[in-house]
N, C-alpha and C positions, 0 to 999 in steps of 0.2 A: 601482443600476445594475450597480456593480464587482463585488458579491458574484453576482449573476446572471449576470455574463458569464465570471466564474472559476469557478462551479458548471457553466455549460454547457462551458467549457473541459476541465473534468475529465470530465464525459460524456462527451464525446469520445473521452477517452486509456481511460475504461472501454470503451467501444465498441470502440476498437483492440484492448485485450486480448483483449476477447471474440472478435474477428475472428480473432487470431491464435491462439488456442486452436482454433477451428475448422479450422485449418491442419493441426493433429496429430492423430493416430489414438487419444486417446483418448475413452471416452466422457463426454459432458456431464454425468452425473452427479460426475465427478470434480472437474470444475470447481466444481460447488455443494458437494462434501464438502470442498473444501479452501480456500475463498474466506475462510473467517474465521480459518484457521491463523495468519496473521501477527500476529494480536492474540495469539498466546504472547508477545509481547515486553512485554506487560504486566505480566505476573510477576514482571519486575526489581522491579517498585515495590513487592513484599513484603519486600525485603530494605533498598533505602533510595531515597528519590528520583534520586539521581547514577544509580543502576544502572539505574533503572526508564527514565528520560529516553534513557539511551544504550541499552537494548534495545530499547526500544518504537521509537526513530528507526532502528535499524538496519532492523528488518522493515517500517518503512515508505518506506524512501528510495525514491525513483523510480529517482536517479541507480544505487544498488544493484542494483535489480530489472535494469535494461537493461544493466548491467556480464553478471550473471548469464545473462539471454537472449543475449547477443552470446557468451561463452564457448560457450554451448549450440549455437550456429550454428556457430561454429567448429570445435568438438569432432564436431558432428552428431549431438548427445546430446539426445534429446526430453523425458528428465526434468529436466534444468537449463533446457530451453525452459520446459518447464511450470512451474518453480519462479520463475522469472522474471516470468512472464504472471502467475502467481496474485498473486506481489507487487505486482507495477505495478496490476493490477486493482484489487486491494484496496484497495491506496493511493489509486488516484483515487476511490473508493468512497466511502473514510473522509472525503476533502477535500469531496466534494459533502457531505456531512451537517456538515462543518465542522470535522472533526478532523484537524487540521495537525500537523507535526512538534512535538515536545514541549520545553519551556523548563525546567531543572531548578528552576525555582521552584515548582510543581507541575503533575499532571496536566492542567488546564484552562488551562493558560497554552499556546499554541500559535502558531505563526508565523502562523495566520490572525485571531488574536487569541483572547481568552478564551472558552471553551465557554461556553454558557449565556449569553453576557451579548450582547446587541443590538448588533450592529458596523453 
């Protein structure tokens, strides 16, 4: 029951991200084109687990996404708004699928539990 509740909460956040994007002047194809860009944070795992964990979590941290968005609001900068929305929306989508912030123990160990393990 809790897993479903958390997934519904993340779905609502993804919906919020989509709504906020709709307020921008960009075409929808850009949202789709940029949606998976935050996964670039996984490239840190090529170096080692510690750097991979850090880089992945930077690109998937909703707090950072919100700060970038708010800086965009303050500066009236649509590109910062876009970056914040993409990071936020992507992170919500990942969490719907069970991909949470990573622990240094390894990629499959997240704050939502172990990926691939029935929780």
